[in-house]
C-alpha positions, 0 to 999 in steps of 0.5 A: 618398513614392510620390506625391512621386516621381510628382510629380518624374517628371511634372514632369521629363516636362513640362520635357523638352517644353521641350528638344524645343521649343528644339531644333526651333526652333534647328535651323531656322536651318540650312535658313534659312541656305541659303534666305537665302544664295540669296535675298540672294546672300550669301557664307558669312560673310554667311550665317553672320551669321544664327547670329552674331545669333541666338547673340549673344542668349546673351551679351546675355541670360544673366545677366539671365535668371539674375537673372530666375530668382532673382527669379521662379522657374523656371515664370514664367521659362519662361512669359516665355521662351515668350512672347518666342519667340512674339513673335520668330516672329511678327516673322519672319512680319511682316518677311520681306515687306520683303525686308530681311536685316537686319530678319530678323536683328533678329527672330531676335535676339528669338527668341534672347532667348526661347530663352536665357531658356528654357535658363537656367531649364530646364537646371538644373531638369532636372538638379535634379529628382531625386538629385544622383548621376543628374543627368548621366543626367537632363540627357542624357536630356532633351537626347535630346528636344532632339535629337528636336526638332532632327531633326524641325525640320531635316526640317520646315525643309528641306521648307518653306523649301527645297522651292520649285523655285527652291531645289532645286538651290542651285547658283546664287543667286536673281536673279528678284524673284518667285522671291525672294518665293516663297522668303521666303514659305516662310520666313514660313510656317515661322515662323508654324507654329512660333509656333502650336506654341509657343502650344500648348506655352505652354498645356501649361506653364501647366496644368502650372505647379503640378506643376513648382513643387511638384516644384522646391520639393522638390529642391535649390534652383536659385537663390540666390547672386549672379548673378556668383558663377560668375565667381569659380569656376575650373571655372565659367569652364573649363566655360563655355569648353568649352560655348562651343566645343562649341556653336560647333563643333556650330552651325558644322558644322550651318550649313554642312552643307547647302551643304557636301554640295551642293558638286559635289566632295563629294556634289553633293546638291540643297539639299533632299536635303542638308537631309534628310541633315543631319536624318537622319544628322547630327542623328539621330546626335546623337539616337541618341547621347543615348539610348545616352549616357544608358545609358552614363552609368549605367555610365561616369564622365561626364568619361571619356565626354566625353573619348572623344566629343570626341576622336573628333569632333576626328579626324572633323573632321581627316578632313574637312579633309584629304580630299574626296568622299563620304568627307569628306561622311560623316565630317562627318555622323558628327560628330553621333553624338559631339556627342550627350553633350557639352552635358549632360555639360559642363553637369553636370560644371561644375555639380558642380565650380563650388561656387557657385549653380546659377542663377549657373553656369547663367547663365554657361554660357548666356552661353558659348553665344555661342560659337555666334555666334563660331565660325560667323563664323570658319568662314565667313571661312575658307570664303570665303578658302580652302574649306569643307573646310578650315574644319573645322579650326576645330571640330577644334580646339574638340573637342580643347580639350573633350577636355582639359576632360574629362581634367582634370575627372576629378580635380577636386573634386565638390560637391553641386548646391546649391554645398555644399562636401561632395564627392559620390561618383559 
């Protein structure tokens, strides 16, 4: 029994490295957007197409990834995902030399396909590696390492991609061809380093594959059932809406934060400094909140904690939308703290209430991450037509709907993680 528990713990530690990896990579989109906006003279709407393309991969790949998970299992799905992510990073490295924004977007789409497959496989695996009653804790704890990856990723991306002298102020677009080449070479360098790090992670997962497979075989089955079963579940659909709104709100705020803090009427920070604030206040708040949230979830019901966090996030966005200066800046940065527990709690609340297979539900939830493509585009449209400040009303509304999800889920029937009909007390 002791050896079995030790194997489960070792497998869980291995899986948390995957959460770190996709947090690190995804967060590099924020400094990348600021760099590409300056390099290609983009509007906010055009710049945020970066997120539209990247997160569109979730809508394209999530159900195929769920089918892959059912067919080949968690470990092979993860290894295929990491391979695809490495290819995407190398494509960025190769394509930036052509100075074509659309080609860079195509490479990011490939990278997004890999991350989608990784999430479809890793999220239910982390939730399943242990007793059902502690699934909220495990996924939130794993997501804390995702936040650590985000903090380090934004610091890394801001330093490498926004550290060039030509990008440090950010108040004017790049007009000189030589300066654009320097800026894009910095992007190329960043993604080459990421590819090398992913290769090391892939080697680690390869050597840990038996440990993960053995542990996964000893817990509730993450697969089974038809891929589209989740479409028949009201709670799977409701949870997918909540996940989409959460990811869309979080990504929207992170994507515009550097340019928002750069505005003279807000905090007038240079782009690289604004990137430092984004990493070490907004994303660090999410990191701290996930460790604190992991503890709170052993004391409080997940739906109640989710409702409270989403309510506060909505109020902070309201403050940003109808204020200005440093007050608006720090209110926007503070949203990260309350974002912290939303993804893992929405995910596990939905798995528990869907009543269908985890692979199917996980696939649908990852399809819904396409909200990270839709909401930033809407925010970009509002920023171009009115102001960046007022664009915070979009995430404000999203958080309000998530609070309602948390409220209603408190009275919903809870199932075992394998979809059995017997309710679980927790």
